[in-house]
N, C-alpha and C positions, 0 to 999 in steps of 0.2 A: 241537934242532932239526930234525934228521935223523927225528925219531919225528914230529913235529908236520906235518911233509911227506909220509909212509907215510900220517896218518890223516886228512890231505886228499883224498891221491889214493885214498885206499879210500873216502870218503864222493862223488866226483866218480863213480867208477864206479857207486856202489849206485845215485846217482841216474839215470845214465843207463840202467842197465838197469829200473828204476822207468817213467822215461819212456818206455820199451821196451814195458814190459808194458801200459800205459796205455794205448797207441797201437794194441797188438797190440789190445786188450777193444774199444775204441771201433772197430776196422776190422770185427769182429765181429760187432757191436750193429748196425752198418752196414748191415753185410749181410744179417744177420737180417730187421732192418728193409726192407730190397729184397725179399728172398725173402716175408716178411710182404704189403708193399704187394702187390705181385704177384699174391700167391695169392688175395688178397682182390679187386683188380681182376679179375682171372678170373674168379671167384665172380659179382662182381656184373657183370658183361659177359653172363655165361651170360642171370644173372637178368632182367637187360635186354634181350637181346636175343631171349631165348627163349622164356623166360617172361613176360615182359609186354610181347614184340612189338605185342600186339593196344593195350595203351595209350598205348605212344609212337608206333604210326603213329597212333593220334588227336590224338595232341599234334602232331604235324609237323604234320596238315593243319587244326589248328584256329588261331583266334587267341594272341598272346604275352601275355596278358592272365593275371592272378594268377585268376583264378577265370570259368572262363564255364560260362553255364548251358546244355546241351543240351534241346530242346526237344520235346515228343512231339507225335503227332498228332493230333489230336485225332479222335473217334470218331463215324462217321458212323450216320445213320438213316435206316430202311427203313420206308416203307406197302408194302401187298400186294395181289396180287387173289386172295382168299380160296378161291376154287374154283381157281385151278390153281397156287398159289403164286407165282407170279412177282414180285419184289419191284421199290420203285423207291423211288429217292432223296429222301427228303425234308428231308433237314439232309446236309449235304457242306463241304470243305473245299477253298476255291477259289484259285488264285494271282493274286493281282493285282499293280501295279506303280506306286512311287512311281518318277518321271521327276525327275530331276534334271539341274543342268547345271554339270560342272567348271568355273568362268569363267577358270582358269589357262589354258586351254588355246586359251583367243580370243583369237586372236594379233591381229586387227584388228577394227575397227567393221563391215567386211564379215562377220567371222565369227559377228558377234553377232547381225547383221538377215539372215542367212543361216537360223540356228538361230531365231530370233522370228516367221522366215516360216513354217518349216517346223511348229512348232508352233504358230502359230494357224491352219494349214490344217487339222492335224490334231484340235484340239480346237475347232474355231468359234470362235475369238476375235473379238469385232469388234476396232476400228481401236483402242481406250481402252486394251484389253487386250491387244492386241499390244504396244501402246508401252508398256506396263508391264512386260511382259514384256523387253521391250530396254532398259529400263534398269535392269531388275535382275539382267541378266547383261554389260550389257557395260563394261567398264574398270574389271575389280573383280579382286581376288584371293582369290578366294573359292573353297575346294575343295567347297562342296555347297551349292548355292544351289535349293530343291525348287521343282517348278515345278507335277506335278498326282501327286495321291496317285489311290489303286482303280484305276487302268487295264488295260483288260481285255489278255490277254494278246496278241492278236490286234493290237490297235491297237501295242501296246509292240514287237510285232514288225517290222511295218508301219514302225515309228519306229527301230530298232535299223536296218535293213537301207538306211535312206537315211545312213548313219558319219556322222551330223553330229558335227561338233566337239565335245568336251566333255560330248556327253547321256549320261549313266550313268543305269542303273535298278536297284533293288533290288525285288529280289521278297518277297513275305511272302503268309504264307495266311490267309487272310478266313475267316469263315462264311456258306454260300452256303446259301439253301432255293431249290432248283429249281422247289419247286410255290406259290410265290411264298405268298398266305396261306392256304391251304388245310391246316387244322388248326392254324392258326396258334396258339392258346392251347394245345392239348394238347403243342404243340412244344415253344413258347418261344422265346428267343434268346438269343445270345449276346454279354453287357456288357463295358465295362469296371469294373475298380475302380479305386480309388484310386492304386494305383502303376501302374497299364496295362494290366496281366495278364488276359486274358478270364475270364469268369466268366459258368455258365449261370445263369439266371434264368427263373422263372414253368416248368411244363408238365416235358416231360423235361429235358432242357437242364437245368432247375436241379434237379429231385429227384435225375437221374443225373448230377451234377457230376460227384465223384470218379471215376466209371467211365469216363467219355466223355474226360476232363483226362487220362487216363495218369497216369504218374509222369516227371516231369523228370529227366535225368540231371546230372549234374556234372563238370567237371573243374578240380580244384585244385591247385595247384605253385606253389612258390616261385619267386620273380624275381629276376634278375640286376641288377646296376644299370643295366648300359644296356637292361633291358627283355625279355631275351631268360627261358626257361622254364631251370633251374638241373636237369639232368636226373639228379645227385644225390639231391638232395635231397627233401624229403616231398612226396607227392603222394598224389591219389586221384582215380580213374576210375569212371565209375559210367554208364553207356549209359542212353537215356530207356527207356521202356516207353509204347508208343504207346495211344491209350485203345481202349476197348471199341464194339464196333459194337451197336448194337440194333434191331431189327427187331417192330416193331408187328403188334398183331390189327388194327388198322384197316385196313377193304376200301377202296381209293383212289378205285372207279368208287363206290360206294355214296357214298361221302365224298361225291364233286364232286356228283354228283346230291341227295344230300339238303341240304345245305348251299346251294347254288344254288336249288331251292326255295324252301326256308326264307329268303333274301334276298329273291325276288319275294313273296312272302307278309309277312315282316316291312314293307316299303315300304308295299304295298297297305294293311294294317291298323294303321298308324301307329304302332307297337310301338314301347317303347323301347330291347326285348333279345330276343331269342331262343333256346334251347335247344332240341336233337334230339340224342336218344342211340336207341341201337338195340343191342341186347345178344342174345347168340348165348343165349338161357336155360339149355341144356345143360351148358356150359362156362362162361360166366360171362363170356367174351372177346368184348369191345367193339369192334363192327364200326364204327360211325358214332360221332362227339363231334364235334357243331357246336356254336359260341358266335358271338352275331353281337350289336351288330357285332363285325368280326373286323380284321385287321390285317396288312400286310405285315410278316414281320419282319426281311427283307432292308433296310427302314428303317424299324424301331422307332421309332427316335429321333424321327419325323416325326409322331405320334401328337395328335391334339387333346386327349385327355384318358388317363390312364395306367391308368386300370379299363379300358380296351380290352383290358389285359392279361389281366387276371381270365377265368378260364375259367369262366363261369356254370353248367355243369353239375355241376362241383362245388365252387365259390366260394361260392355264393349259395343261400343257405335259404330258404325262404318256403312262409306257410300252402297247404298243397296243398290244400284243398276238398275236393270230392264226389271227386276220385278218391282221396280214403283211405277212403271208405266202404266198399270190399272188404275190406281189410283189417283193417276190425274185423269187416265181417263173414263172412270165412272162419275167421277164429278163434273166432265164435260156434259154426259149422258143427260145428269140430272136436270143439268141448266137448259137441257136441250140444244146446246150447241153444236151438237154433232148427232149421228144416228150409228147405229154398227153397220150399215153398207152407207154411209157418207163416202165419198168420192174424194181421193187426194189421189194426184202425181208427183212419184219420187225419184225426183232428179238424180240423188247421192248426196246433195250437200245443198246447209240452208244458211245464209247468212241472218244471224240473230245476235249482232253485235258486238261479239267475242272477238279476240284475237285473231282469229282463223277461224272459216266457213265450220259447222255442225256437220260430221259424215256420218256414216253407219257402221258397222261393224265391217272388218278388212274392206270399208269403201264399197260397200256395193253400195246397188242403185236398182228401186224393185218396177220402176215405172208406174204403170196403172194400178192403183190400188183403194180397197174400201178401208174403215177402222178396224174392221175384224183380222183384214189383212194385215192392218199397221201391228197387231199383236202376236198374231201367228209367225208372221216375219221380224220380230223384235226391231220394229224401224225407228231409229232414233229420229231422224227429221219428222215423218209421223208426229211425232209426240210434239215438237215445236211446233208443228201445225194446231195441233189439239189444245195445246196451253195457250198460241196465239188467239184464238178462238174462244176461249173461255176466261181470258182477261189476266192481269197478273193477280190481282185485288181478289176476286172470287178464286182462285187458286190458293191463295195464301192462306184464306178463310177454309176451304175445305181443310188442309193440312194440318191446322189448328182443330179443329174439328175432331178430325181422326184420330189427335195426339200428339202427332209429332213436336219437339222440343220441347216436351214435357215429361215428367216420370207418369207413368200409369199407375201410379200408388199399391204396386203390388205388396205384400208383407215380406220383404226379403229384405236383407241390408245387402246394402252397396249398389243399391241400383243405378244407374246413370239416365241422363234425358237423350243422347242427338243432341243433332243441333240441327235446324233451319233458319238461323240467323242470316246467310248469306241474303236471304229473300227481300231483309230489309235495309241494306246497305242504298240503295238506287230510292229515291221515296218518288220517283216519278211514276206513272201511270203505266204507262210504254212496258210491254214485255221483256225485259233487258235479258243480256248473258248467263245471269242467275238464275233469272227463271226457266229460260231455253231449257237448261243443260237440268235443271232441278225436273224439270217435266219426266229425265228418263232415268230418277235417282240419281246424278253426278253434282258434287257440289253443297250437298246435303246428307247429315247422317241420322240414323238410323237404329236402335237396338234390335236384335234378333225379335222379341218379346211385342215392340211398337209397333211388327212388320206382320207377326201371324194377328197382333188383334185387328188390323186392318181390315185384315183379309176378311178376319172372323165379322165383321162385320155385313160385310159384302156379302158371307155366307149367311148369314143370318137378316137378308132383309133391308139392310140399313142400318141398323139397330147396333150400337158398340157396348159392347156390355164390360163392366169393370173384368179384368182379369185378375185372378185369384186362387190360389194354395193352400188354404189354409180354411179347411171346410166345416171344424170345430175347433173348439176351446175350451175344455172340461174342468172347473177349479174344483180345487179341495173341496170346496162347502158342496160341492151338488153344482151350484151354479154352471149350464151351457150357452155360449154363447157361439151361434150355428150362423157362417154366411149364407144370405139372401143373395141369388142374381142378382146384380143391379145393372140396369139400363141407362146408362150415362147421357144418352139421347140420339137422336135419330141425323143422321147426317144425310143419306141420301131416302129414295121413294124405293119403296119394294121394286118398284117397275125396272128402276134402273139397276136397282140389284139383279134385277132376273134377266137383264138383257146383258151386262159384264160378264155375269156368270156362263150364259150363254157362248160369247165372245171367248172365254175363256176354256170352255168344251172344247172350242173349235181349235183352239194351241196347242192342245194335247192329241185331238184324234188327227190334225191335220197339217201342224206346223212344227215346228224344233221339239215338242217336247213331247211327242209321240209315246218313248218310251215306258212316260209315267201314268200311263193307260192301267187300270185294273178291269180285266175282262168279264164283262156282266155288269159293270158301272157306268155313268157320268159323272166322270173326274173334272174339274176345273184347275187349273194352273199355270203358273208362269215362271220361265227360268231367269235368272240377270249373272251377268258375268258383268266385273265390275273392278277397272285398274286400281292398284291399291295408290293412294296418293299420300307423295313423301315430302321432306322437303326442298327437293331441287325441280317438285312437277310431280306427275305421275308414273311411276316405276312400272318393269315387265310384270310384279307378280300382281295376283289377282284375288278377288275373294267372290268364291261361286256360292250361287242359294237358287233354292225352286221352294215356293211356297203353293200349296196345291189344297183343297176341299173336295168331300163329296160325302156319299151322291149328293149331286146339285139339285135331286129334284126334294130331299128332306137330307139335308148336311148333319153330317153326325161328329166329322171331325175336320180341324185345320190344321196343318203338317207343314211345318219350314226345317229343311234343310240347308246348313251353311257348310263352308271347310276357307280355312283359311290359306292362302298360298298354296292351293294342290298342284304337283307337278303336271298337270294336264291342261287344253288349252281354254275348255268351254265344260260349263256347267251341266250342259244336258249326257255328258262323261264321266261326270261324278257324284253330284245330289241326285239326277232322276233315277238310279240307280236302287239307290235306299229309303226313295219316296217310294220308290215302285214293290221293294221286298216288304218292308214296314206297313205298309198302305193293306196290299195283301192279306198279310198278317191282322189287321187292325178288320177289315170287316168279317173277316171268319172266326174272329175272336169277341169282336159281339155280336154274330149272327144276323148282319146285316141284311134283308136279302136283297138279290141281284134286281134291278130294274131296268137293263135293258139287255 
């Protein structure tokens, strides 16, 4: 019995020691846990308060949402004075306001009447509109009753100064074009996507959308049951990168002067559309790009026809007609197949394997002529003779080298190519009907920019420059991409280009384009009147064009003027007066000294 008591006592003692040891172990574990957690908290607080201070500063200033988009500022676009380098904003961001009423703060009907009266005075409401506003804000419990959107800052500030009960303002940035319709198709506009976000469309805004828009930032964090952000949970913060600014090569004064002269002429001649381009032949920089009719990008959604958004200088290919003749001629000069004084007899028509003989305008016959006379009198049959001397495939090769049938690569949205595909239909070497008509600009198409660029190559001694309209792209980090003028290729020799230039001076001095002369300067140029092709053949409607450059001894500009369907017979009565007026202004604007 006593032995059993001793065993029981020993068991109790052992159990007591086991429990004490376990308790000690638990205390040690707890102490280590506290130390470990304390170390983790210290490290975490250091990480949060020191290393990620910027993140949580932004977090504290932001909204208590799971994900907040941080929006970048869209880059601006500038036009310039090409003489001085002074810059002018063409597309910028502008703050406007949405005016709303928190109806919960209107305690009495008199409050609602007072607010409605103030809004009516500010926005020139009639009695019906004022009464509508009163009913919308009186006796309700709505924290947000929108009244007006797109309110200018000065008007918003005048309302804010009245300290009206319940009146609130939401600031938002919108795209603004301070020059209105100036260069509208070149700049494009900022529209809306289906989700309500902004997107650039057409022109610079469309082509450079990614660069102008910048990169959106974001703030992402876990959310507590009460809606607050959990500080120790996973998170990510990326600041937005503002969009790039873009400086165009366009000259503000020339753009305005040329486009307004075109506008007057287009109305006078009853033309459907008009295009005008001015290039610097030595660099390829575009100084003027007019496309009419135009629109105000501040109200782009109020146009009658969306086709007005299209930039006709790069979007609308057409059969150029006789302005194409110098292109064929310079190729033959370069191959030494003809010279300016090469003899040609014009009988008034020529068989070129077409359905009917090729004839001159008004069925004229010019008899004995030189190649210079062929250009002076714009003789179709003479150009067929030239291309026959040159050969079909050499002719095609020159057109490809000039850049016809492919995009120029200008950095604008919606450029098209034109086509010379008809020349590839017949694989034989002989000059066929398509080649014959192409020699004087029929059966092939080109954009005004392609034609201006081809003449610029002639003015530039045979060197084709890549046309460009963006001079600089200025990124938010300070990086600047500057366009460097680029020679794409040498097409013809400087000798051939000089010969053709002299022939084109004769076209103005002695030929059909004499009204294009600018007193005191040697100016080269060529007119073109081309019938417009339709489903049933050529119609009675025509396109009128003139391309010229000067001064020939040191060319400073190439200008193309084009009218679609003017209500006059020939281009010398429509395009040439515009060229002469704008050209005279240009030489004075740039202080170009006379050379004759």
